[in-house]
C-alpha positions as CSV (number, residue, x, y, z in Angstrom):
1,M,20.1,20.9,14.6
2,K,17.7,18.1,16.1
3,H,14.5,19.2,17.7
4,A,12.3,17.4,20.2
5,R,9.1,17.8,21.9
6,I,8.8,16.4,25.3
7,L,7.0,16.3,28.5
8,L,9.2,16.4,31.9
9,N,8.6,13.4,33.8
10,H,8.7,15.3,37.2
11,A,6.6,18.2,35.8
12,P,4.2,17.2,33.0
13,E,1.9,20.1,34.0
14,R,4.2,22.4,32.3
15,G,3.0,21.0,29.0
16,P,4.6,20.0,25.8
17,L,8.2,21.7,25.6
18,H,10.5,22.2,22.9
19,A,14.0,21.0,23.4
20,V,17.3,20.4,21.2
21,E,20.0,17.7,21.2
22,D,22.8,18.9,23.3
23,G,25.7,16.6,23.9
24,G,23.8,13.6,24.8
25,A,21.1,15.4,26.6
26,L,18.3,17.8,26.0
27,R,18.6,21.5,26.2
28,L,15.1,23.2,26.9
29,D,14.5,26.8,25.7
30,D,15.3,28.3,29.0
31,G,18.7,26.7,29.1
32,Q,17.8,23.8,31.4
33,R,19.6,20.5,30.5
34,V,17.7,17.2,31.3
35,P,18.5,13.6,30.5
36,F,16.8,11.6,27.9
37,E,15.4,9.4,30.6
38,A,13.8,12.2,32.3
39,V,11.2,12.9,29.6
40,R,8.3,11.4,27.8
41,W,8.9,12.0,24.1
42,L,6.2,13.2,21.8
43,P,6.1,13.3,17.9
44,P,8.5,16.1,17.3
45,L,6.0,18.3,15.4
46,A,5.3,21.8,16.4
47,P,1.5,22.4,16.9
48,V,-0.4,23.8,14.1
49,A,-3.7,26.1,14.1
50,R,-5.7,23.7,11.8
51,A,-6.0,20.0,11.0
52,R,-2.5,18.5,10.0
53,S,-2.3,16.6,6.7
54,I,-0.3,13.3,6.9
55,F,0.4,11.6,3.6
56,A,1.8,8.0,3.5
57,L,3.1,6.4,0.3
58,G,2.5,2.8,-0.5
59,L,4.9,0.6,-2.7
60,N,7.4,3.6,-3.1
61,Y,10.4,1.2,-3.0
62,A,10.7,-1.2,-5.8
63,D,12.1,-4.1,-3.8
64,H,9.2,-3.8,-1.3
65,A,6.8,-3.8,-4.4
66,K,8.6,-6.8,-5.5
67,E,8.4,-8.4,-2.2
68,L,4.7,-8.2,-2.3
69,E,4.6,-9.2,-5.9
70,F,3.4,-5.9,-7.1
71,K,4.6,-3.6,-10.0
72,P,5.8,-0.2,-8.6
73,P,3.2,2.5,-9.4
74,E,4.0,4.8,-12.1
75,E,2.1,7.6,-10.1
76,P,2.7,7.9,-6.4
77,L,0.2,5.9,-4.4
78,V,-0.7,8.2,-1.6
79,F,-3.3,7.7,1.2
80,L,-4.1,10.0,4.3
81,K,-3.6,9.3,8.0
82,G,-5.3,10.9,11.0
83,E,-3.1,12.7,13.6
84,A,-4.4,10.4,16.2
85,S,-2.2,7.7,14.8
86,L,1.0,9.5,15.8
87,I,2.8,8.7,19.0
88,G,6.5,9.4,20.2
89,H,9.7,7.6,20.8
90,R,9.7,5.0,23.4
91,E,5.9,4.7,23.5
92,H,3.8,1.8,22.9
93,T,1.7,0.4,20.1
94,V,-1.0,-2.0,20.5
95,R,-1.1,-5.4,18.6
96,P,-4.9,-6.2,18.7
97,A,-6.1,-9.7,20.1
98,G,-6.6,-12.1,17.4
99,V,-4.6,-10.3,14.9
100,S,-2.4,-12.8,12.8
101,Y,-0.1,-10.6,11.0
102,M,1.1,-7.1,11.9
103,H,4.4,-5.6,10.7
104,Y,6.5,-2.5,11.2
105,E,7.7,0.1,8.3
106,C,10.7,1.9,8.7
107,E,10.1,5.2,6.7
108,L,11.8,8.6,6.1
109,A,9.4,11.4,7.0
110,V,9.3,14.8,5.5
111,V,7.9,17.7,7.5
112,I,6.8,20.7,5.3
113,G,8.1,24.1,6.4
114,R,5.8,26.5,4.7
115,T,2.7,26.8,2.5
116,A,3.5,24.9,-0.9
117,R,1.2,25.1,-3.9
118,H,2.3,24.2,-7.6
119,V,5.9,23.8,-6.5
120,K,8.3,22.7,-9.3
121,R,10.6,19.7,-8.1
122,A,13.6,22.0,-8.8
123,E,12.5,24.3,-5.8
124,A,11.0,21.5,-3.6
125,Y,13.7,21.5,-1.0
126,E,12.9,25.3,-0.1
127,Y,9.7,24.0,1.3
128,V,11.1,21.3,3.7
129,Q,11.5,22.2,7.2
130,G,13.1,18.9,8.2
131,Y,13.0,15.0,8.4
132,T,12.2,12.5,11.1
133,V,12.0,8.6,11.4
134,A,8.6,6.8,11.2
135,N,7.5,3.5,12.0
136,D,4.0,3.1,10.2
137,Y,2.6,-0.2,11.4
138,A,0.3,-2.2,9.2
139,I,-2.2,-4.8,10.0
140,R,-2.5,-7.5,7.1
141,D,-5.5,-8.9,8.4
142,Y,-7.7,-5.8,7.6
143,L,-6.1,-5.2,4.2
144,E,-8.7,-5.4,1.5
145,N,-6.7,-3.4,-1.3
146,W,-2.9,-3.1,-1.4
147,Y,-3.4,0.1,-3.6
148,R,-5.8,1.9,-1.1
149,P,-5.2,0.4,2.3
150,N,-8.6,0.9,4.4
151,L,-8.8,2.7,7.6
152,R,-8.2,-0.2,9.9
153,V,-4.8,-1.0,8.3
154,K,-3.1,2.3,9.0
155,N,-5.1,4.7,11.0
156,R,-5.2,3.0,14.4
157,D,-4.5,5.2,17.5
158,G,-0.9,5.0,18.2
159,A,0.0,3.0,15.3
160,T,2.6,5.3,13.8
161,A,5.6,6.2,15.9
162,L,7.3,9.4,15.0
163,G,10.8,10.8,16.3
164,P,12.8,11.1,18.4
165,W,14.1,14.1,16.4
166,L,13.2,16.6,13.7
167,V,16.4,17.4,11.9
168,D,16.7,20.7,10.4
169,A,16.8,20.3,6.3
170,A,20.0,22.3,6.2
171,A,21.6,19.5,8.3
172,V,20.5,16.9,5.5
173,P,22.1,17.8,2.4
174,D,20.7,15.0,0.3
175,P,17.8,13.0,1.7
176,H,18.3,10.3,-0.9
177,Q,21.7,9.2,0.7
178,L,20.4,7.6,3.9
179,A,20.5,4.0,5.0
180,L,17.4,2.6,6.8
181,R,17.5,-0.5,8.9
182,T,15.0,-2.1,11.6
183,T,15.7,-4.4,14.4
184,V,13.3,-6.5,16.4
185,N,14.5,-7.5,19.9
186,G,18.2,-6.7,18.5
187,Q,18.0,-8.8,15.6
188,L,18.5,-7.0,12.0
189,T,15.4,-7.6,10.1
190,Q,15.3,-4.8,7.4
191,Q,17.7,-2.7,5.7
192,G,17.2,-0.2,2.8
193,H,18.5,3.1,1.3
194,T,16.4,6.1,0.4
195,R,18.4,6.3,-3.1
196,D,15.9,3.5,-4.0
197,L,12.7,5.5,-3.6
198,V,10.6,5.1,-6.6
199,H,9.3,8.6,-5.9
200,N,11.8,10.9,-4.4
201,V,11.0,13.8,-2.1
202,P,11.0,16.7,-4.8
203,E,8.7,14.5,-6.9
204,L,6.3,14.0,-4.1
205,I,6.1,17.6,-3.2
206,E,5.8,18.6,-6.9
207,Y,2.9,15.8,-7.1
208,L,1.1,16.7,-4.0
209,S,1.2,20.5,-4.4
210,S,-0.1,20.2,-8.1
211,F,-3.7,19.6,-6.9
212,M,-3.7,20.6,-2.9
213,T,-2.1,23.0,-0.7
214,L,0.6,21.9,1.6
215,Q,0.9,23.7,4.8
216,A,3.6,24.0,7.3
217,G,3.6,21.0,9.6
218,D,2.1,18.6,7.1
219,V,4.1,15.4,7.0
220,I,4.9,13.0,4.2
221,L,5.8,9.5,4.9
222,T,7.9,8.3,2.0
223,G,7.4,4.4,2.1
224,T,9.3,1.4,3.4
225,P,12.0,-1.0,1.8
226,E,11.7,-4.7,1.7
227,G,12.2,-6.7,5.0
228,V,8.9,-6.4,6.8
229,V,8.1,-9.2,9.2
230,N,5.5,-10.2,11.7
231,V,5.9,-8.7,15.2
232,K,4.0,-9.8,18.3
233,A,3.2,-8.1,21.8
234,G,6.3,-7.7,23.8
235,D,8.7,-7.1,20.8
236,E,11.0,-4.0,20.9
237,V,11.1,-2.5,17.5
238,V,13.8,0.0,16.5
239,T,13.7,1.9,13.3
240,E,16.7,3.8,12.5
241,I,17.8,6.2,9.5
242,D,21.4,7.4,9.4
243,G,21.9,11.0,10.5
244,I,18.1,11.4,11.5
245,G,17.6,9.1,14.4
246,R,16.8,5.9,16.3
247,L,13.3,5.4,17.1
248,V,12.3,2.8,19.7
249,N,8.9,1.2,20.0
250,T,7.4,-1.6,22.0
251,L,4.4,-3.5,21.0
252,V,1.8,-4.4,23.8
253,G,-1.5,-6.1,24.0
254,D,-5.1,-4.4,24.4
255,D,-4.8,-4.4,28.1
256,V,-1.7,-2.1,28.2
257,F,-2.3,0.3,25.4
258,G,-3.0,3.7,26.5
259,T,-1.0,3.5,29.8
260,P,2.0,5.9,30.2
261,T,5.5,4.5,29.4
262,P,7.5,4.1,32.4
């Protein structure tokens, strides 16, 4: 099943609502069906009672590491992101004025389903709630260290689009058999496959849970393959993963950022 969190355009005061995909429309928990165009999409994550941990992997595809002239890391290269960086499907991401190089990153995102501590990789899938698509933008101008990206590179408000769906883990028999692609204004610019992850999903859950507790709702962004290119304000960037979803994002200038998507 594919889950979404949305605001109704005609009744945003009803607050964030849970919905599921139903024959080309959204079905709310009260049974009402609404078209995709009648909602504002939010990141498809249920609210949690405490701060959510968002983990991001660097250089986790060998071809991307080679593209950047780096050796793939022997140990997962992980950094943390703030939740304010997350936005939903069809939202806007700002490209700051004066920036010379900003690129997308199409990534498979793993959502943890229950408390995980000292999990063995053979049991890791038991702790996965589901999967979604992420587009985790990076600004190269601010990068000081490829191995530990500083805050301005990866933690900008609205710099990580997520969605549109959270797909139940049971509907994804093998998350390492998924093709990824990115288009910019309709032109294919990036292709990859999750079978090429340097550190796969069970490895990552085992690694992270070996020294810290993962909680339901935590998110792991598993990294991006080669093919990242510079994008500019006005570009429509579509990141897509087979069986998971098609995530649309539009880049805007500083003067537009923060205004609701029409």
